[in-house]
Structures are given as C-alpha cells and as structure tokens.
FIDREN-938001 format. One record per residue (C-alpha): residue in three letters; x, y, z. Coordinates in Angstrom, 3 decimals. Layout:
<pts>
ala;X;Y;Z .
...
</pts>
This chain:
<pts>
met;-2.461;-0.364;-18.443 .
glu;-5.150;-1.417;-15.981 .
glu;-6.764;-3.575;-18.671 .
val;-3.571;-5.588;-19.140 .
ile;-3.226;-6.176;-15.408 .
ala;-6.930;-7.014;-15.154 .
gln;-6.580;-9.601;-17.929 .
arg;-3.886;-11.399;-15.954 .
tyr;-6.133;-11.609;-12.911 .
ile;-9.037;-12.755;-15.092 .
lys;-6.851;-15.467;-16.583 .
ala;-6.183;-16.760;-13.066 .
leu;-9.909;-16.703;-12.293 .
arg;-10.771;-18.590;-15.485 .
glu;-8.219;-21.280;-14.693 .
thr;-9.670;-21.933;-11.242 .
met;-13.431;-21.546;-11.813 .
asp;-16.028;-23.050;-14.097 .
thr;-18.129;-20.988;-16.540 .
ser;-21.172;-20.485;-14.316 .
ser;-18.993;-19.429;-11.377 .
ile;-17.210;-16.892;-13.579 .
glu;-20.550;-15.457;-14.692 .
asn;-21.601;-15.099;-11.040 .
val;-18.272;-13.459;-10.193 .
ser;-18.818;-11.070;-13.110 .
ile;-22.146;-9.985;-11.631 .
leu;-20.452;-9.299;-8.290 .
phe;-17.609;-7.363;-9.916 .
asn;-20.129;-5.307;-11.911 .
ala;-21.783;-4.358;-8.622 .
leu;-18.402;-3.487;-7.106 .
ala;-17.520;-1.403;-10.175 .
val;-20.713;0.605;-9.665 .
glu;-19.624;1.287;-6.081 .
phe;-16.336;2.693;-7.385 .
gln;-18.385;5.442;-9.042 .
asn;-19.581;6.476;-5.571 .
glu;-17.244;9.243;-4.429 .
ser;-17.312;8.388;-0.715 .
phe;-16.609;4.689;-1.399 .
leu;-13.781;5.639;-3.743 .
asn;-12.316;7.984;-1.132 .
ile;-12.191;5.131;1.389 .
met;-10.594;2.703;-1.080 .
glu;-7.974;5.214;-2.271 .
asn;-7.197;6.691;1.145 .
pro;-3.700;5.630;2.241 .
tyr;-4.602;6.205;5.900 .
val;-7.324;3.555;5.854 .
glu;-5.867;0.186;6.820 .
ser;-5.754;-2.429;4.065 .
thr;-7.489;-4.860;6.429 .
thr;-10.411;-2.433;6.669 .
lys;-10.581;-2.146;2.885 .
glu;-10.416;-5.920;2.588 .
ser;-13.189;-6.306;5.143 .
ile;-15.437;-3.878;3.230 .
leu;-14.857;-5.707;-0.057 .
leu;-15.306;-9.147;1.484 .
asp;-18.586;-8.022;3.063 .
ala;-19.734;-6.860;-0.358 .
val;-19.127;-10.302;-1.906 .
lys;-20.015;-12.540;1.036 .
ser;-23.317;-13.519;-0.604 .
ala;-21.282;-15.600;-3.079 .
ser;-19.951;-17.812;-0.255 .
ser;-16.877;-18.599;-2.312 .
asp;-13.474;-19.154;-0.782 .
lys;-11.867;-18.664;-4.194 .
leu;-13.500;-15.263;-4.595 .
asn;-12.575;-14.270;-1.047 .
asn;-8.963;-15.285;-1.715 .
phe;-9.055;-13.351;-4.974 .
ile;-10.255;-10.190;-3.200 .
ser;-7.600;-10.683;-0.505 .
leu;-4.965;-11.027;-3.232 .
leu;-6.086;-7.777;-4.843 .
val;-5.853;-5.976;-1.498 .
glu;-2.495;-7.560;-0.673 .
asn;-1.032;-6.459;-4.029 .
ser;-2.578;-2.967;-3.761 .
arg;-4.705;-3.605;-6.850 .
ile;-8.091;-2.516;-5.475 .
gly;-8.224;0.270;-8.049 .
ile;-8.418;-2.161;-10.962 .
ile;-11.709;-3.705;-9.834 .
pro;-13.680;-1.628;-12.406 .
ala;-11.243;-2.758;-15.131 .
ile;-11.618;-6.365;-13.989 .
ser;-15.383;-5.953;-14.229 .
thr;-15.169;-4.591;-17.778 .
glu;-12.662;-7.156;-19.004 .
leu;-14.548;-10.016;-17.348 .
ser;-17.752;-8.950;-19.098 .
lys;-15.882;-8.852;-22.415 .
ala;-14.404;-12.301;-21.822 .
ile;-17.845;-13.741;-21.061 .
ser;-19.276;-12.056;-24.167 .
tyr;-16.598;-13.623;-26.357 .
gln;-17.053;-16.991;-24.685 .
asn;-20.832;-16.920;-25.235 .
asn;-20.509;-15.197;-28.644 .
ser;-23.141;-12.725;-27.444 .
phe;-22.607;-8.969;-27.496 .
val;-24.485;-5.783;-26.626 .
gly;-24.379;-2.722;-28.837 .
lys;-25.802;0.786;-28.953 .
val;-27.898;2.598;-31.513 .
leu;-27.524;6.379;-31.278 .
ser;-29.861;8.775;-33.057 .
asp;-31.634;12.099;-32.626 .
ser;-34.932;10.532;-33.681 .
thr;-36.755;7.694;-31.943 .
ile;-36.233;4.174;-33.290 .
asp;-38.935;1.593;-32.650 .
asp;-38.377;-1.912;-31.298 .
ala;-39.079;-3.590;-34.650 .
thr;-36.306;-1.586;-36.328 .
leu;-33.907;-2.366;-33.465 .
lys;-34.724;-6.059;-33.786 .
ser;-34.180;-5.933;-37.555 .
leu;-30.820;-4.177;-37.117 .
ser;-29.809;-6.715;-34.455 .
glu;-30.687;-9.647;-36.694 .
gly;-28.846;-8.177;-39.680 .
ile;-25.649;-7.465;-37.765 .
ser;-25.888;-10.815;-35.965 .
lys;-26.059;-12.607;-39.294 .
lys;-23.104;-10.657;-40.707 .
met;-20.925;-11.191;-37.633 .
ser;-22.042;-14.781;-36.875 .
ala;-22.734;-13.753;-33.297 .
glu;-25.724;-12.877;-31.171 .
ile;-25.933;-9.098;-30.963 .
lys;-28.510;-7.219;-28.895 .
leu;-28.888;-3.529;-29.637 .
glu;-30.119;-0.877;-27.220 .
phe;-31.380;2.541;-28.314 .
phe;-29.942;5.758;-26.862 .
asn;-31.231;9.178;-27.821 .
ser;-28.370;11.518;-28.742 .
asp;-27.677;14.657;-30.740 .
phe;-26.234;12.670;-33.688 .
asn;-28.032;13.825;-36.858 .
gly;-28.612;10.403;-38.377 .
ile;-28.136;6.916;-37.017 .
lys;-25.049;5.284;-35.532 .
val;-24.697;1.628;-34.528 .
glu;-21.800;0.671;-32.210 .
val;-20.738;-2.718;-30.886 .
asp;-17.595;-1.791;-28.962 .
asp;-16.466;-5.305;-28.046 .
leu;-16.343;-6.266;-31.734 .
gly;-14.995;-2.918;-32.919 .
ile;-18.029;-2.234;-35.111 .
glu;-19.265;1.278;-35.829 .
val;-21.652;2.040;-38.662 .
ser;-23.144;5.481;-39.151 .
leu;-25.392;7.261;-41.600 .
ser;-25.425;11.019;-41.246 .
lys;-28.270;12.999;-42.805 .
ser;-26.011;15.978;-43.473 .
arg;-23.300;13.864;-45.097 .
ile;-25.820;12.128;-47.371 .
ser;-27.260;15.488;-48.491 .
asp;-23.739;16.882;-49.059 .
gln;-22.799;13.873;-51.183 .
leu;-26.052;14.152;-53.135 .
val;-25.385;17.838;-53.924 .
glu;-21.794;17.000;-54.902 .
his;-22.977;14.216;-57.210 .
ile;-25.536;16.512;-58.879 .
leu;-22.909;19.207;-59.404 .
lys;-20.534;16.700;-61.000 .
ala;-23.312;15.519;-63.324 .
ile;-23.916;19.094;-64.537 .
</pts>
C-alpha cells in the first residue's frame, strides 16, 4: 500500500522537477531511508507525543543541504498529511523510477562459492544484451548451492542449482537404462 501512495508523491515530484534535481532528491531520500532503520530516529518519527513541527524541523534539517524550496515544501506536505512513514517507500520507488528512466539497473549474484570480477562482468554484459538495458551485477556470498542472478526491478531471476543438476542427470541416466 505504501508503494502506491509513494508513487503518487513521486509523480508530483517528477512533474515539478527536472531529471538532475530528481536524482539529487533520490540521494537525499536514500539517506533519510537509512535513518528510518535507526531505532531511536524511528521512535521519534512514530511517537504521537512528539509535535509534528518538531518532526518537520528534524527532516528539514536533514535535507537543508539541498537548498530547495520544492523539497522543503514536499517534506512539509508529507508531515502535514502524516505520511512521514512512507519516506523509505518513496526512496525505493524513486530509485526504481530513476533506474527505468536511465535504463540502468543493479542486480545481485548469490552463490556459496566466490565469483571473480571477470565472470561478473561477463554475466552483466550477457544479461544487458538480452534485456537491452545496462545491468550492473554485485556479488553476495550466500548459502545457495549453485548460482542465482536476480535483477528485482526487472523481475529477473535465473538460478542454477548444483543439486538440481545432479538430480536431473541421475534421472536422465535412469530413464536411458
């Protein structure tokens, strides 16, 4: 539900700001979203006994480096409509919107074994060619017995499991006998 509300606010931002301003706002909202993971910050923002003007002041201080009246008005609007809690969703949806606009996406490669940079680059180039988009892959070590490539924004997930391949090989041999 938050994503739908966030998209409406993002639509308003996109109508009033140019592309570079939106990218700068995205950086600020990413920083704010990180703060929402801080328990003490979250307690202040969700506390009904803390005045909304105090919450607004904290948020405006966090984005004052942008020196943007539009952004300040946007933050004030969020506070006024009691929508402070959707700032992380706005950050996520804004990043997605910028990715689609630039046709550039970030994905993950998950595996229990280490994958070198040359392989990551090769995978990135292959998927980029298939999807007609620029895709950058980052490696994450996990307990997945094989290799899994995910690009969430495009809905792509490709996986090769060592155990599944060996099971299918045994099944194929048994069918041949």
